[in-house]
Structures are given as C-alpha cells and as structure tokens.
C-alpha positions in Angstrom: -5.0 3.7 -32.1 -5.4 7.2 -33.4 -4.4 10.4 -31.6 -6.1 13.7 -32.3 -4.3 17.0 -32.1 -5.6 17.8 -28.6 -4.4 14.5 -27.2 -0.9 14.9 -28.6 -0.8 18.5 -27.2 -2.1 17.3 -23.8 0.5 14.5 -23.5 3.3 16.9 -24.7 2.4 19.4 -22.0 2.1 16.7 -19.4 5.6 15.4 -20.4 7.1 18.9 -20.3 5.5 19.4 -16.8 7.1 16.3 -15.5 10.5 17.1 -17.0 10.2 20.6 -15.6 9.2 19.3 -12.2 12.2 16.8 -12.1 14.6 19.6 -13.2 13.4 22.0 -10.5 13.5 19.3 -7.9 17.0 18.2 -8.8 18.1 21.9 -8.7 16.5 22.3 -5.3 18.2 19.2 -4.0 21.5 20.3 -5.3 21.1 23.7 -3.6 20.1 21.9 -0.4 23.2 19.7 -0.5 25.3 22.8 -1.2 23.8 24.6 1.8 24.4 21.5 4.0 28.1 21.5 3.0 28.4 25.2 3.8 26.7 24.7 7.1 29.0 21.8 8.0 32.1 23.8 7.1 30.7 26.6 9.3 30.0 24.2 12.2 33.5 22.7 11.9 35.1 26.2 12.0 33.0 27.2 15.0 33.9 23.9 16.8 37.6 24.6 16.1 37.4 28.1 17.3 35.6 27.0 20.5 38.1 24.3 21.2 39.2 25.0 24.8 42.7 26.3 25.2 44.8 25.5 28.3 43.6 28.6 30.2 40.0 27.9 29.2 40.2 24.4 30.7 41.2 25.9 34.0 38.2 28.3 33.9 35.9 25.3 33.1 37.2 23.5 36.1 36.4 26.5 38.3 33.0 26.6 36.8 32.3 22.9 37.5 33.4 23.4 41.1 31.1 26.4 41.5 28.2 24.3 40.0 29.0 21.5 42.5 29.0 24.0 45.4 25.7 25.5 44.2 24.1 22.0 43.9 25.2 21.2 47.5 23.7 24.4 48.7 20.4 23.8 46.9 20.2 20.3 48.4 19.8 21.8 51.8 18.9 19.1 54.3 19.7 16.5 51.6 23.3 17.7 51.1 24.6 14.2 51.8 22.8 13.1 48.6 23.9 16.0 46.4 27.0 14.2 45.2 27.7 10.5 44.7 28.4 7.7 42.3 25.8 6.4 40.0 24.9 2.8 40.5 22.7 0.7 38.2 20.4 -2.2 39.2 18.7 -4.5 36.8 15.3 -6.2 37.3 13.6 -8.3 34.7 10.6 -10.5 33.9 9.7 -12.6 30.8 8.9 -9.5 28.7 11.3 -6.6 29.8 14.7 -6.0 31.3 14.6 -2.8 33.3 17.7 -0.9 34.4 17.3 1.4 37.4 19.7 4.1 38.6 20.2 5.4 42.1 20.5 9.0 40.7 17.0 10.2 41.1 15.9 6.7 42.0 14.3 6.2 38.6 14.2 4.1 35.5 17.4 4.3 33.4 16.3 2.2 30.4 13.9 -0.5 29.4 14.7 -3.3 27.0 11.9 -5.4 25.3 12.9 -9.0 25.1 10.5 -9.9 22.3 11.5 -7.1 19.9 14.9 -6.5 18.3 16.7 -3.6 16.6 18.0 -4.0 13.0 21.4 -4.9 14.5 19.7 -7.8 16.5 20.0 -6.0 19.9 16.9 -5.6 22.0 14.7 -2.6 21.5 15.5 0.0 24.1 13.1 2.6 25.4 13.8 5.6 27.7 17.5 5.0 27.4 18.8 8.5 26.4 20.4 11.2 28.5 17.3 13.3 28.0 15.0 10.8 29.7 14.1 11.6 33.3 11.3 11.3 35.8 11.6 13.7 38.7 9.8 16.2 40.9 10.8 19.3 42.9 11.1 19.1 46.7 11.7 21.8 49.4 15.1 21.2 51.0 15.3 24.2 53.4 13.9 27.7 53.6 13.6 29.2 50.1 15.6 26.3 48.6 14.4 23.6 46.2 16.0 20.8 44.2 14.9 18.2 41.7 14.9 14.6 42.9 16.6 13.8 39.6 19.8 15.5 40.9 20.0 13.5 44.1 21.5 10.1 44.8 19.2 7.6 46.5 20.2 4.5 48.3 19.1 1.3 46.6 17.5 -1.4 48.8 17.7 -5.1 48.2 15.3 -6.6 45.6 12.5 -8.7 47.0 10.1 -11.2 45.4 6.5 -11.6 46.4 4.4 -14.8 46.5 2.9 -13.9 43.1 6.3 -13.6 41.6 6.3 -9.8 41.5 9.7 -8.2 42.1 10.0 -5.0 44.2 13.0 -2.6 44.3 13.1 0.5 46.4 15.3 3.6 46.5 15.5 5.7 49.7 16.5 9.3 50.4 17.0 10.5 53.9 17.5 14.1 55.1 20.3 14.9 57.5 18.4 17.4 59.7 16.4 16.8 62.9 13.1 16.8 60.9 13.9 13.4 59.6 12.1 13.8 56.3 12.6 11.0 53.8 11.5 9.7 50.4 11.1 6.2 49.1 10.6 5.3 45.5 9.2 1.8 45.2 8.9 0.0 41.9 6.9 -3.3 41.4 7.5 -5.4 38.3 4.9 -8.2 37.8 5.5 -11.4 35.8 4.6 -11.2 32.1 3.6 -7.5 32.3 4.9 -4.4 30.7 3.4 -2.1 33.3 5.5 -0.9 36.2 3.9 0.2 39.5 5.7 3.3 40.9 4.9 4.8 44.3 6.4 7.8 46.0 6.3 7.5 49.8 7.1 10.7 51.6 7.6 11.2 55.3 7.3 14.9 56.1 5.3 15.6 53.0 4.0 18.9 54.4 7.6 20.1 54.5 8.7 18.6 51.2 5.9 19.9 49.0 4.4 23.4 49.0 0.7 23.4 49.6 0.6 19.6 48.9 1.3 20.1 45.2 3.8 17.7 43.5 5.2 19.2 40.3 6.2 16.1 38.4 8.4 16.3 35.2 8.5 13.4 32.8 11.0 13.8 30.0 11.0 11.2 27.3 12.9 10.9 24.1 11.5 8.4 21.5 14.6 6.9 19.8 14.4 5.8 16.2 13.3 2.1 16.0 12.5 1.7 12.3 14.6 2.0 9.1 12.6 4.9 7.7 12.6 7.7 10.4 10.5 10.0 8.2 7.7 7.4 8.0 8.1 6.7 11.8 7.7 10.4 12.6 4.7 10.6 10.4 3.1 7.8 12.5 4.1 9.2 15.9 1.4 10.6 18.2 0.9 12.1 21.6 -2.1 10.7 23.5 -3.9 11.3 26.8 -7.2 10.8 28.6 -8.5 14.1 30.0 -11.6 14.2 32.1 -12.4 10.7 31.1 -12.2 11.3 27.3 -9.4 10.1 25.1 -7.7 12.5 22.6 -4.5 12.5 20.6 -2.3 14.8 18.4 0.1 14.0 15.6 3.5 15.4 16.6 3.8 17.4 13.4 0.5 19.2 13.8 1.3 21.0 17.0 4.0 21.3 19.6 2.2 21.5 23.0 -0.9 20.8 24.9 -2.2 22.4 28.1 -4.4 20.5 30.6 -6.8 22.5 32.7 -8.8 19.4 33.7 -7.9 16.2 35.4 -5.7 13.8 33.3 -5.4 10.1 34.0 -2.4 9.5 31.7 -0.2 11.0 29.0 1.8 8.9 26.5 3.7 8.8 23.3 3.2 6.2 20.5 5.9 5.9 17.9 4.2 3.6 15.4 5.1 0.3 17.0 6.0 1.2 20.6 4.3 3.1 23.4 5.4 4.8 26.6 3.0 6.3 29.1 2.9 7.8 32.6 -0.3 7.1 34.6 -1.4 8.9 37.8 -3.7 6.5 39.7 -5.5 9.5 41.3 -5.2 11.7 38.2 -3.1 14.7 37.5 -4.9 17.9 38.4 -3.5 19.9 35.6 -0.3 20.3 33.5 1.3 21.0 30.2 2.9 18.7 27.6 5.3 20.1 25.0 7.4 18.4 22.4 10.0 19.0 19.7 11.0 17.0 16.6 14.8 16.7 16.5 16.7 16.5 13.2 16.9 13.0 11.6 20.7 12.9 12.3 20.0 12.6 16.0 18.1 9.4 15.4 15.4 10.5 17.7 11.7 10.7 16.6 10.5 13.2 19.2 11.5 14.7 22.6 8.7 15.3 25.0 8.4 17.0 28.4 5.3 16.6 30.5 5.1 19.0 33.5 2.1 17.6 35.5 0.7 18.6 38.9 -0.6 16.1 41.5 -2.6 17.1 44.5 -1.3 15.1 47.6 -3.5 14.7 50.7 -2.5 17.0 53.5 -0.7 14.8 55.9 2.8 14.4 57.4 3.1 11.1 55.6 1.7 10.3 52.2 2.0 8.0 49.2 1.5 9.0 45.6 0.9 6.2 43.2 1.8 6.1 39.5 2.3 3.5 36.7 4.8 3.4 33.9 4.2 1.6 30.6 7.1 0.8 28.3 6.2 -1.7 25.7 4.8 -2.5 22.2 1.9 -0.6 20.7 -0.1 -3.9 20.5 -3.9 -3.4 20.4 -4.7 -6.5 22.5 -2.0 -5.8 25.1 -3.0 -2.1 25.5 -6.7 -2.9 25.6 -6.1 -5.4 28.5 -5.2 -2.5 30.8 -8.7 -0.9 30.4 -7.3 2.6 30.3 -8.1 3.5 26.7 -4.5 3.0 25.7 -5.6 1.0 22.6 -7.4 4.1 21.1 -3.9 5.4 20.3 -3.3 2.5 17.9 -4.2 3.7 14.5 -6.8 1.3 13.3 -8.6 4.3 11.8 -8.3 7.9 13.1 -9.5 11.3 12.0 -11.3 11.2 8.6 -10.6 7.4 8.5 -12.3 6.7 11.8 -15.2 5.0 10.0 -12.9 2.0 9.2 -12.0 1.3 12.8 -15.0 -1.0 13.5 -14.1 -2.9 10.3 -10.6 -3.5 11.6 -11.7 -4.4 15.1 -14.6 -6.7 14.5 -13.9 -8.2 11.0 -10.3 -7.9 9.7 -8.2 -8.3 12.8 -9.9 -11.5 14.0 -9.6 -13.1 10.6 -6.0 -11.9 10.1 -5.1 -13.3 13.6 -6.7 -16.7 12.7 -4.7 -16.9 9.4 -1.5 -16.0 11.3 -2.0 -18.8 13.8 -2.9 -21.2 11.0 0.1 -20.6 8.7 2.8 -19.1 11.0 3.8 -16.8 8.1 2.7 -13.2 7.9 3.1 -13.1 4.1 0.9 -16.1 3.6 -1.6 -14.8 6.1 -1.8 -11.5 4.2 -2.4 -13.5 0.9 -5.2 -15.6 2.6 -6.8 -12.5 4.1 -6.8 -10.9 0.7 -8.3 -14.0 -0.9 -11.0 -14.1 1.8 -11.9 -10.5 1.3 -12.0 -10.8 -2.5 -14.3 -13.8 -2.3 -16.5 -12.1 0.2 -16.9 -9.1 -2.1 -17.1 -11.1 -5.3 -20.9 -10.5 -5.6 -20.2 -6.8 -5.7 -17.5 -7.5 -8.3 -20.0 -9.6 -10.3 -22.5 -6.8 -10.4 -19.9 -4.4 -11.4 -18.8 -6.5 -14.3 -22.4 -7.3 -15.3 -23.0 -3.6 -15.6 -19.9 -3.3 -17.7 -21.1 -6.1 -20.0 -24.5 -4.4 -20.4 -22.7 -1.1 -21.3 -20.6 -3.0 -23.8 -23.7 -4.5 -25.4 -25.0 -0.9 -26.0 -21.8 0.2 -27.7 -23.2 0.2 -31.3 -26.3 2.2 -30.3 -24.2 4.7 -28.3 -21.9 5.1 -31.4 -25.0 5.9 -33.5 -26.1 8.6 -31.0 -22.7 10.2 -31.2 -22.9 10.3 -35.0 -26.5 11.7 -34.9 -25.9 14.5 -32.4 -22.3 15.3 -33.0 -21.1 18.2 -30.8 -24.5 18.7 -29.1 -23.5 17.1 -25.8 -26.7 18.1 -24.0 -28.9 16.3 -26.5 -26.5 13.4 -26.6 -26.7 13.1 -22.8 -30.5 13.2 -22.8 -30.8 10.5 -25.5 -28.1 8.4 -23.8 -30.0 8.5 -20.5 -33.2 7.5 -22.4 -31.4 4.6 -24.0 -30.1 3.4 -20.6 -33.6 3.6 -19.1 -35.2 1.7 -22.0 -32.6 -1.0 -21.8 -32.8 -1.3 -18.0 -29.1 -0.4 -17.6 -27.7 1.6 -14.6 -24.6 3.6 -15.8 -23.5 3.8 -12.2 -23.9 0.1 -11.6 -20.2 -0.5 -12.1 -19.1 2.4 -9.8 -21.2 1.7 -6.7 -19.7 -1.7 -5.9 -16.2 -0.3 -6.4 -17.0 2.5 -3.9 -18.2 0.0 -1.4 -14.8 -1.6 -1.4 -13.0 1.6 -0.5 -13.5 1.3 3.3 -11.9 -2.2 3.2 -8.9 -0.8 1.4 -8.5 2.0 4.0 -9.0 -0.5 6.8 -6.2 -2.7 5.6 -4.0 0.4 4.9 -4.2 1.5 8.5 -3.9 -2.0 9.9 -0.7 -2.8 8.0 0.8 0.5 9.1 0.1 -0.1 12.8 0.3 -3.9 13.4 3.4 -4.5 15.5 3.3 -8.2 14.5 4.5 -7.2 11.0 7.6 -5.7 12.4 10.7 -7.8 11.5 8.5 -10.5 9.8 10.3 -11.8 6.7 8.7 -12.9 3.5 10.2 -13.8 0.2 12.9 -11.2 -0.5 11.5 -8.7 2.2 13.3 -8.9 5.5 10.7 -6.7 7.3 7.0 -6.5 6.1 6.5 -3.4 8.2 9.1 -1.5 6.0 9.6 -1.2 2.3 11.7 -3.9 0.6 14.8 -2.4 -1.1 16.8 -5.2 -2.9 17.4 -2.6 -5.6 19.4 0.4 -4.4 20.6 3.2 -6.6 23.2 4.8 -4.3 21.6 8.2 -5.0 18.1 9.7 -4.7 15.7 10.0 -7.6 13.0 12.6 -7.1 9.7 11.2 -5.8 11.1 7.7 -5.9 14.0 7.8 -3.4 17.2 5.8 -3.3 15.7 2.4 -3.9 13.2 0.4 -5.9 10.7 -1.9 -4.2 10.1 -5.2 -6.0 6.7 -5.6 -4.4 6.0 -2.1 -5.6 6.9 -3.3 -9.2 4.6 -6.3 -8.9 1.8 -4.1 -7.6 2.2 -1.6 -10.5 2.4 -4.4 -13.2 -0.8 -6.1 -11.9 -2.5 -2.7 -11.8 -1.6 -2.0 -15.4 -2.9 -5.5 -16.5 -6.2 -4.8 -14.8 -6.4 -1.4 -16.5 -5.6 -2.9 -19.9 -8.2 -5.7 -19.5 -10.9 -3.3 -18.2 -10.4 -0.8 -21.0 -10.8 -3.6 -23.5 -14.1 -4.5 -22.0 -15.7 -1.0 -21.7 -17.1 1.3 -24.4 -14.7 3.5 -26.3 -14.0 6.8 -24.6 -14.2 10.0 -26.6 -12.6 11.9 -23.8 -8.8 11.5 -24.1 -8.3 12.0 -20.4 -10.7 9.2 -19.5 -9.3 7.1 -22.2 -5.7 7.1 -21.0 -6.1 7.8 -17.3 -6.3 4.1 -16.4 -2.9 3.6 -18.0 -1.4 6.6 -16.3 -2.6 5.7 -12.8 -0.3 2.6 -12.3 2.7 4.9 -13.1 1.7 7.2 -10.2 1.5 4.1 -8.0 5.1 3.4 -8.8 6.1 6.6 -6.9 3.4 6.5 -4.3 3.9 2.8 -3.2 7.7 2.8 -3.2 8.2 3.9 0.4 5.1 2.1 1.8 5.5 -1.0 4.0 6.0 -4.1 1.9 3.0 -5.7 3.6 0.8 -3.2 1.8 2.4 -3.6 -1.6 2.3 -7.4 -1.2 -1.4 -7.1 -0.3 -2.0 -4.9 -3.3 -0.2 -7.4 -5.6 -2.3 -10.3 -4.4 -5.5 -8.3 -4.5 -4.8 -7.2 -8.1 -4.0 -10.8 -9.1 -7.2 -12.1 -7.6 -9.2 -9.3 -9.1 -7.8 -9.9 -12.6 -8.5 -13.7 -12.3 -12.1 -13.1 -11.0 -12.7 -10.5 -13.8 -11.6 -12.9 -16.5 -13.6 -15.8 -15.1 -16.8 -13.8 -14.5 -16.7 -12.0 -17.9 -15.7 -14.9 -20.0 -17.3 -17.9 -18.3 -20.1 -16.7 -16.1 -21.7 -13.7 -17.8 -23.7 -14.8 -20.9 -23.6 -11.9 -23.4 -26.4 -13.4 -25.5 -28.6 -13.5 -22.4 -27.7 -9.9 -21.7 -28.8 -8.8 -25.2 -32.1 -10.8 -24.8 -32.7 -9.2 -21.4 -32.1 -5.7 -22.8 -34.6 -6.4 -25.6 -37.1 -7.7 -23.0 -36.7 -4.6 -20.8 -37.4 -2.4 -23.8 -40.8 -4.0 -24.2 -41.8 -3.3 -20.6 -43.6 0.0 -19.7 -41.2 2.4 -18.1 -41.8 4.4 -15.0 -39.6 7.3 -14.2 -38.2 7.9 -10.8 -38.4 11.3 -9.2 -34.6 11.7 -9.7 -34.9 10.9 -13.4 -37.8 13.3 -13.8 -35.8 16.1 -12.1 -32.8 15.3 -14.2 -34.8 15.5 -17.4 -36.4 18.8 -16.3 -33.0 20.3 -15.6 -31.8 19.1 -19.0 -34.9 20.5 -20.8 -34.4 23.9 -19.0 -30.7 23.9 -20.0 -31.6 23.1 -23.6 -34.2 25.9 -23.8 -31.7 28.4 -22.3 -29.2 27.4 -24.8 -31.7 27.8 -27.7 -32.6 31.3 -26.3 -28.9 32.3 -26.2 -28.4 31.2 -29.7 -31.5 33.2 -30.9 -30.2 36.3 -29.1 -26.8 36.0 -30.7 -28.5 35.9 -34.1 
C-alpha cells in the first residue's frame, strides 16, 4: 500500500489534532478538579465559620418558637391541626406499596414491587423531603395556610367488593362554621393509578372565588447507574387543550399554561409520575431545575395549577396520581396519551415511531416470551430484521460486484484523462449507462435501513423491560457493561471500557476491511481510509451506550458480514455479471431526463472552463 505526500500530511495533521485535543481536555479536567478542590475547601471553611455557637443555639430556639407561633396564627380556625406528630400509614396492592402521611394527608412515598434499585431495594418514587401535594385554604379573615403544613386525622382503611382499598384523612375546623376537608385515596388491585379526591364542606369559605391553587412538587431521584444519561432521557409531558406535548428538561426550565390541561407529568427514562385533574386544570405554570449530580436527583419540578370548583357550600374535586414504570403498554391502557411520552421516536426521529409500534415491538415481545432471555431475544430480532432486509443487501452487493467488474475500464479512463476530473466524470457516467450500472445502487438499500437502526436505537433506550436484565457479562442491558474499569477518566472514553463496545468495533472493522477489498480502488485518500477510521470513532461513541445497543450492533455486524460473504462468494456469479454488462452495451440506450440535465450541466461547465483557460492565455 503506497502513501502519497498529501496522505501522509493529512494523517499527520489528524494525529496532531487528536493529541492536541486530548492534551487540552486533560488540562481542562485538571483545572476543573483544582477548582472543585478550592470550592470544597471554601465550603468547609464557611461551614466551620457558620457552626452555631452556644449563644447562637439559643437564638435559633427563639426563632423556632416564633415560627411555631406564626404557623398557629396562620392556621386560624384550624389551629388544632397546626402542630402534631407525623404518623405514617401503608397501603399496598400487587404492584405498589404506598406510604401515606397525616401531615398534609398526602402520599409520602411509593415503592414499585416489580422494580429494584442496584442495591436490591425496591424503586422508590416521590420519597424525598422536596415532594409535596398541597393547596392553599382560607383559615380566617386575611389568613391562609397550605394544607401541607396541617396535620390530618387518618381514618381506618376499608376494602371494597372489587378489592379496592380506600384510606381517608380528615381535617376539621374548630370554629362554629364547621368547615372540614377530607382527602380520600383509592388504590385498586393491579393498578399503578391512585384515585385522589378532595371533599370540602364549606368550600365557599375555604377557597377564594372557587379557585383551588394546587402545588405539586416532585423530585425525580436517580434510578440508573449513569445519571448523566438518565438526565438526557428525562422529559416533562402534558396534555393541553387535548393535544400532547413534551419538553426535554435541558432545553428549557418552565412552561406556562393558559389553556385547560388534563395532566402534567415527568418521565425519567424508565419511570413516570403524573398528576391528573379529572375536570382539567384551568391554567397554571410548571417549572423545574436540574440539581447537581452529587444530590442524586435528576430533576426537581414544581407545578402550580389552578382548578375551578363549582360554587357550592360542599364540593368534591377529583384527581388521579400515577407512580409507576414508563411502560408503553401500561401507559396506553389508561387512554390519556401517557404513552406518547415514551420515546419510541420523537422530534426529528418521529418518523420511526410507527416502525417501533407496529413492527419491531410486537416481534420483540414475541421473542421475549419465546426465549425468556432479553439478550437472546435481541439476537433473534436482529437476525429477523437482517433476513427481512436481505434482498436490499443483495442488491447493494450486486451493485458493488458490477462496479468491481468495471474496475479495469475505470482505471483506463483515469490514465486517459489524468487530472481532468470533469471529463473523467462525464466518461464514467457514460460507461455506467452503457453497462447498465447504477453507481448509487449500493447506497440506496443502505439508506433504507437507516430508519430501522434509529427505531432500534430509540426502543432500546426506552424499553423498561431491559432494565436489570442480565446477559453474558452484562448485569443490566439498559446500561453500559463495565467489566474493565480504569480507576480514572480517559477523555471521550470515560472510566471504563465496554466489552460489547469492543465486539461492536471489531465486527465493524471486519466489515470495512472486507467491503474495501470488494470495491474499486479509491483515488481519494479520505474515502480510501475513512471506512477504517469510522470503527475507531465508534469505540468512543458506543462506550457509554446501553449494552443492549452494543450487543445488537455486534450481532447485526456479524450477520451482515456472513451474508456479505455468502452473497458475494456463492450467490453472485461474476461471469454472469460480465456477460450481462456486455449484453447491456449492445442494447440501444435511452437517456432519462435527469441524465440529460446532468450532461447539459457538465457540458456547460466544460465550455466555461475552456473559455476561462482561453481568457487566461
């Protein structure tokens, strides 16, 4: 293999760019670690300086007493509920274990029985100090309080004939008006959805102008090993005026609602939490922040929503709460457009959503039930897709074989026209037309496979069934496999090396090597060596992707390589191709309109070039 001077210079520059990039990145990371150390030292010194002294502790006690007195005053006719002891009550079904608190008469946390953390404990949602579902009520003249600050009285749990469990929390006023509030929760068997109703006696006194100002605070705790990837796949969703919409948390930080909203929710890759108003929210605002990774929280969201309550002394406002997996089938069963938040193809990739819904997902589910192994199901799905697209692959390789047969004649054209690329291009197109060869024949079938790749890419990133599924050395197909750990970070690669990533890169390189041996020689150094450079970039790009994707890519590459060898060596008859080309040359040729326009453009360019050369002389 010969290298010309330009090729050597190009690769030298490329190597220097890579070395420079890694050097700059390492310097930036060192500076970042230095700043982190300085910030930590500063925070420690501030914490030490702010450590309360004996006299400060006394002042803090006085402050707490003043806050308590102010809370009692704000509670007005509900002063008897301003202070109390928090008591927890648990209610569960086959899917969830829900802990309620009498403080605010609300959900304290939800544990999902079928999903586990990395320490084998159950996945817990809405279980932080930030989480709260409350609304403001009038307690006396010019005084208001949040229900989240009041202590309700828990009633006994009851079970209905259908197996649904009901728990209620009651709040009574101490004045002669006898206003009261009841929070009633209904938990049905085998259901993630919780019915939540607010029954108010004396609503016209509790709410101003019949408007309930509801505040839903929710913190999505980290559930996956890679919090950066989890944040990238977390979205805010809602249905406004009957239409679904969503926002990635990193793209913006708030959303105002001027029209009716039926629900707002947060999807953090594999889990979903939503607040539903059965009679719709009239308006509201949702805002969110992304906490530092050290907090182990993906996002903190606050939804301040308004509900119009019928003007009556007694009224009931009905809501629903969903805490559960982001499972497409489960969410679709509620018929609320929840499932649209599951990323089977969104934004510019929305065109692959039908492919996932109607083709890939049913087949993948069948293979899961058939094998009981997610890894084998992925391999069978890949084999099915590759066999299904094998006619396209055959056409691609047949086009490549035809191009290979024309190598000697293309080489003669290069020798004849030398540096005159325009003339070379025109004669080459003429050669292809005479031989009946389409130079794009190998590209079009490959382009048609791109939607399938993007469909699988989105599916494997969002399918909750992959979470925690082991296969070979991977303990979780939804995350990258990291049997090789460096103990330090390498720029672009991270602190680990995925074995499935290595197998994907090796098989990609083998395909590139075999393909280049079967195609005409490239005079362009970039096109000549790009197929070998591409697998190296995959090494960095694939290293942090879920192992389901790198396993799929490994299997896909292996099948592609086997099909390529079988088709090109045992199915395609090169003698017949040469005979067919010779036969095509004897047939009269008709030019398409596209070919005519192309030749006209090339002729015009040639004439302009000749005129420019004459003017220079």
